[in-house]
MARVEXGU-101674 format. One record per residue (C-alpha): x, y, z. Coordinates in steps of 0.5 Angstrom, whole numbers. Layout:
% residues N
R   east  north     up
R      X      Y      Z
...
END
This chain:
% residues 482
R   east  north     up
R    -27    -62    -46
R    -20    -65    -44
R    -20    -70    -38
R    -14    -68    -34
R    -11    -75    -31
R     -6    -72    -26
R    -12    -68    -21
R    -11    -73    -15
R     -4    -76    -14
R      2    -72    -19
R      8    -75    -19
R     12    -74    -12
R     19    -72    -10
R     21    -77     -5
R     23    -74      2
R     30    -76      2
R     32    -71     -3
R     31    -64      0
R     37    -67      6
R     41    -69      0
R     40    -62     -3
R     42    -59      4
R     48    -63      3
R     50    -61     -4
R     50    -55     -3
R     54    -55      5
R     60    -59      1
R     60    -54     -5
R     61    -48      0
R     66    -52      4
R     70    -54     -2
R     70    -47     -6
R     70    -42      0
R     77    -39      2
R     79    -32      5
R     78    -30     -2
R     72    -33     -4
R     68    -32      2
R     64    -25      0
R     61    -30     -6
R     61    -36     -3
R     57    -34      3
R     51    -30     -1
R     51    -36     -6
R     50    -41     -1
R     44    -37      2
R     40    -36     -4
R     41    -44     -6
R     38    -45      1
R     33    -40      0
R     31    -43     -6
R     31    -50     -4
R     27    -48      3
R     22    -44     -2
R     20    -50     -6
R     21    -55      1
R     15    -51      4
R     11    -52     -3
R     12    -60     -3
R     10    -60      4
R      3    -56      2
R      3    -61     -4
R      4    -67      0
R     10    -69     -3
R     10    -66    -11
R     13    -60    -12
R      8    -54    -17
R     14    -54    -22
R     10    -49    -26
R      7    -45    -21
R      9    -37    -21
R     12    -37    -15
R     16    -42    -16
R     18    -41    -23
R     19    -33    -21
R     24    -36    -15
R     28    -41    -20
R     29    -35    -24
R     32    -30    -19
R     36    -37    -17
R     39    -38    -24
R     40    -30    -25
R     44    -31    -18
R     48    -37    -19
R     50    -37    -26
R     55    -31    -25
R     57    -31    -18
R     59    -39    -20
R     62    -36    -26
R     66    -31    -22
R     69    -37    -18
R     69    -41    -24
R     74    -36    -28
R     78    -35    -21
R     75    -28    -20
R     78    -26    -26
R     74    -24    -32
R     76    -27    -40
R     76    -22    -46
R     70    -26    -48
R     66    -24    -42
R     62    -17    -41
R     67    -12    -43
R     65     -8    -37
R     67    -13    -33
R     73    -14    -37
R     74     -6    -36
R     73     -6    -29
R     75    -13    -26
R     71    -13    -20
R     74    -15    -13
R     70    -20     -9
R     67    -16     -5
R     64    -12    -10
R     61    -18    -13
R     59    -20     -6
R     55    -13     -5
R     51    -14    -11
R     49    -22     -9
R     46    -20     -2
R     41    -16     -6
R     39    -22    -10
R     38    -25     -3
R     34    -20      0
R     30    -20     -6
R     29    -27     -6
R     28    -27      1
R     22    -22      1
R     19    -25     -4
R     19    -32     -2
R     17    -30      5
R     10    -26      3
R      9    -30     -3
R      8    -36      1
R      4    -32      7
R     -1    -29      2
R     -2    -36     -2
R     -4    -40      4
R     -6    -47      4
R    -10    -48     -3
R    -14    -55     -5
R    -10    -58    -10
R    -15    -60    -15
R    -16    -58    -23
R    -22    -57    -27
R    -22    -59    -35
R    -21    -53    -39
R    -27    -51    -42
R    -26    -52    -50
R    -27    -44    -54
R    -32    -44    -60
R    -30    -44    -67
R    -31    -37    -68
R    -25    -36    -63
R    -20    -40    -67
R    -22    -36    -73
R    -22    -29    -70
R    -15    -31    -66
R    -13    -32    -74
R    -15    -26    -77
R    -13    -22    -71
R     -6    -25    -72
R     -6    -24    -80
R     -8    -17    -78
R     -3    -16    -74
R      3    -19    -80
R     -1    -15    -85
R      0     -9    -81
R      8    -10    -81
R      8    -11    -87
R      4     -5    -89
R      8     -1    -85
R     15     -4    -89
R     13     -1    -95
R     13      7    -92
R     19      6    -87
R     25      1    -87
R     23     -4    -81
R     28     -9    -85
R     34    -12    -80
R     40    -16    -83
R     43    -16    -75
R     40    -18    -68
R     42    -10    -66
R     38     -8    -72
R     32    -11    -71
R     32     -6    -64
R     34      0    -69
R     29     -1    -74
R     23      0    -69
R     27      7    -66
R     27      9    -74
R     19     10    -74
R     15     16    -72
R     13     15    -64
R      6     13    -66
R      8      8    -70
R     13      6    -66
R      9      4    -60
R      4      1    -64
R     10     -4    -68
R     13     -6    -61
R      6     -7    -57
R      3    -11    -64
R      9    -16    -64
R      8    -17    -56
R      0    -18    -58
R      2    -24    -62
R      5    -27    -56
R     -2    -27    -53
R     -5    -29    -59
R      0    -35    -59
R     -2    -37    -52
R    -10    -37    -53
R     -9    -42    -59
R     -4    -46    -55
R     -9    -46    -50
R    -15    -48    -55
R    -11    -54    -58
R     -9    -57    -51
R    -17    -56    -49
R    -18    -62    -55
R    -12    -66    -53
R    -10    -71    -55
R    -12    -70    -62
R     -9    -63    -63
R     -2    -67    -60
R      1    -67    -68
R      0    -60    -69
R      2    -58    -62
R      9    -62    -64
R      9    -59    -71
R      8    -52    -68
R     14    -53    -64
R     19    -56    -68
R     18    -51    -73
R     19    -45    -69
R     25    -48    -66
R     29    -50    -72
R     27    -43    -75
R     30    -40    -68
R     37    -44    -69
R     38    -43    -77
R     37    -36    -76
R     41    -35    -70
R     36    -29    -67
R     32    -28    -61
R     32    -34    -57
R     26    -31    -53
R     20    -34    -57
R     22    -41    -57
R     23    -41    -50
R     17    -38    -48
R     13    -42    -53
R     16    -48    -50
R     15    -46    -43
R      8    -45    -44
R      7    -51    -48
R     10    -56    -41
R      6    -51    -37
R      0    -52    -41
R      1    -60    -41
R      2    -61    -34
R     -4    -57    -33
R     -9    -59    -37
R     -7    -67    -39
R     -1    -70    -34
R      3    -68    -29
R     11    -68    -32
R     15    -72    -28
R     21    -68    -24
R     26    -72    -27
R     24    -70    -34
R     22    -62    -31
R     30    -62    -29
R     33    -66    -35
R     29    -61    -40
R     31    -55    -36
R     38    -57    -36
R     38    -58    -43
R     35    -52    -45
R     39    -47    -40
R     45    -51    -44
R     42    -49    -51
R     40    -42    -48
R     48    -41    -47
R     50    -44    -53
R     46    -41    -58
R     47    -34    -55
R     55    -36    -55
R     55    -38    -62
R     50    -31    -63
R     56    -27    -61
R     61    -30    -65
R     64    -36    -60
R     67    -41    -63
R     70    -48    -61
R     77    -47    -63
R     77    -40    -59
R     82    -39    -53
R     76    -39    -48
R     74    -46    -51
R     68    -50    -48
R     68    -46    -41
R     60    -44    -41
R     62    -38    -36
R     68    -35    -41
R     63    -32    -45
R     58    -26    -44
R     51    -28    -44
R     44    -26    -41
R     45    -27    -34
R     52    -24    -34
R     49    -18    -37
R     44    -17    -32
R     49    -18    -26
R     53    -13    -30
R     49     -8    -30
R     48     -8    -22
R     56     -8    -21
R     57     -3    -26
R     52      3    -23
R     55      1    -16
R     61      3    -18
R     58      9    -22
R     53     11    -17
R     57     17    -13
R     57     20    -20
R     50     20    -22
R     47     25    -17
R     40     26    -16
R     35     21    -19
R     28     25    -22
R     22     23    -19
R     20     20    -25
R     25     15    -25
R     22     12    -19
R     15     12    -22
R     18      9    -29
R     13      4    -29
R      6      6    -27
R      8     12    -31
R     10      8    -37
R      2      6    -37
R      0     13    -40
R      2     14    -47
R      8     19    -48
R      3     23    -52
R     -2     25    -46
R      4     25    -40
R      6     33    -39
R     12     31    -37
R     18     26    -40
R     17     19    -38
R     23     15    -37
R     25      8    -39
R     30      6    -34
R     34      1    -39
R     34      6    -45
R     36     12    -40
R     42      7    -38
R     45      5    -45
R     44     12    -47
R     48     15    -41
R     53     11    -40
R     54      8    -47
R     52     13    -52
R     55     10    -59
R     52      3    -57
R     45      6    -56
R     46      9    -63
R     47      3    -67
R     42      0    -64
R     44     -3    -58
R     40     -5    -52
R     41     -7    -45
R     36    -10    -40
R     36     -6    -33
R     34    -11    -28
R     31    -11    -21
R     37    -11    -18
R     40     -5    -22
R     33     -1    -19
R     35     -3    -12
R     42      0    -13
R     40      7    -15
R     34      7    -10
R     35      4     -3
R     40     -2     -4
R     37     -7      1
R     31     -4      3
R     29     -3     -4
R     31    -10     -6
R     27    -13      0
R     21     -8     -2
R     20    -10     -9
R     21    -17     -7
R     16    -17     -3
R     11    -13     -7
R     12    -18    -12
R     11    -24     -8
R      4    -20     -6
R      2    -19    -13
R      4    -26    -16
R      1    -30    -10
R     -6    -26    -11
R     -5    -28    -19
R     -5    -35    -16
R    -10    -36    -12
R    -15    -33    -17
R    -13    -37    -22
R    -14    -43    -17
R    -22    -40    -16
R    -23    -40    -23
R    -18    -45    -27
R    -24    -47    -31
R    -25    -40    -34
R    -20    -40    -41
R    -19    -33    -40
R    -16    -33    -33
R    -13    -40    -36
R     -9    -36    -41
R     -8    -30    -37
R     -4    -35    -31
R      0    -38    -36
R      2    -31    -40
R      4    -27    -33
R      8    -34    -31
R     12    -35    -37
R     13    -27    -37
R     15    -27    -30
R     22    -26    -31
R     21    -20    -34
R     19    -17    -27
R     27    -19    -25
R     30    -18    -32
R     27    -11    -33
R     24     -7    -27
R     19    -10    -22
R     12     -7    -25
R     14     -8    -32
R      8    -13    -33
R      4     -8    -32
R      5     -4    -38
R      5    -10    -42
R     -2    -13    -39
R     -5     -6    -41
R     -2     -5    -48
R     -1    -13    -50
R     -5    -17    -46
R    -12    -14    -45
R    -12    -11    -53
R    -12    -18    -55
R    -17    -21    -51
R    -22    -15    -53
R    -19    -16    -61
R    -21    -23    -60
R    -28    -23    -57
R    -30    -17    -61
R    -28    -21    -68
R    -31    -28    -65
R    -37    -24    -63
R    -38    -22    -70
R    -37    -29    -73
R    -41    -33    -68
R    -48    -33    -72
R    -44    -35    -78
R    -40    -41    -75
R    -46    -44    -70
R    -50    -48    -75
R    -58    -47    -74
R    -63    -50    -70
R    -66    -56    -73
R    -74    -54    -74
R    -75    -61    -71
R    -72    -65    -65
R    -71    -71    -70
R    -67    -67    -75
R    -62    -66    -70
R    -54    -68    -70
R    -48    -68    -66
R    -43    -63    -69
END
């Protein structure tokens, strides 16, 4: 088993950092606030202080160290990032959006009070999550257990299942056009398939991420011998993503999961390195998105990162747009409110028409864009706009805080179990979906992606085990180490 070297004294964060952070936030507030910006700077400052306060509480409970990869800390960082980037962009652009920003913002040119109204929903969600998570999480022992090594049959089973999924995709391509020349075309390709095949195509691609985590965890259980393999894997995936200018999700998730496993299994990552990598990763994420959308250095917007549409701005725009359109929407069907739970039931067995909120949004307001394969993530803040405002934002944050705290407590109690370890990394790295997509979107992903991956690999490994376990020697003296 891999021997963790950080169990007792992980790298600490000095105490003077926290008053320094508060001072910086205060100075930024005073420097950017006037009669026109007050609607935005107040919720922005409140959100930053709540995020810093959450990490400070964890720092206190951990006696000087910040658990960067704890699920609660990751989710708070996600919400803070999705909140800060568009609000800072609004201020940096002088409260006027450029032609290169999200087209909806350019058309609406929302006022500061409209932006601020949505910003407070972010703050409500963040406050409820932080309060409930810290309460339910409680104080836990700071200890780690070496990750158990899976058998050889497990490695082979993961490869077999992964290759089988790839073969299924190739087989499907023989009968249906699943190819795509553009980023939007990848979404349109799935829509051309019959319902059953579209469901399999979608969820099996998600199963591949679970398999990647299983293989990554198995490699880390043999660290440092597996170090060259892990490094080569990350480099290859990164280069392919940069060259193709395709979806950044796969490479970001893979790097995040590798960093998380390294921190949990091998050695705690120093705070300076965590922050440096996070900043570089964010810049790369924004730059690659701008390049994919056609941005150039010589363009009129230049190198201003806030002048281009991106993931954070798009999600914020959903909420701003729906807030303005809310009086024209009318009463929503019950299926809209229970969409996350209804999604667990296959459409073939549902006695009602299920609603995917993201599909509902893009088809209702932008049907032409949807016809060419365009899609828009929905977001829990957009959910709140349509289902109760600040009360809904509080409820969603509290519910997630409770669920994620329970998951973390489960991991702490069972951290030596390989399956629990993989599940915790999977939920943590995909926790952003609970904010980017919808509050309980992980429920359907767990049912149709994580569970099938575990079942398939377990069954194949069980079948392979007799062939991969060496036969016992007839005499004790014939035994050898393997």
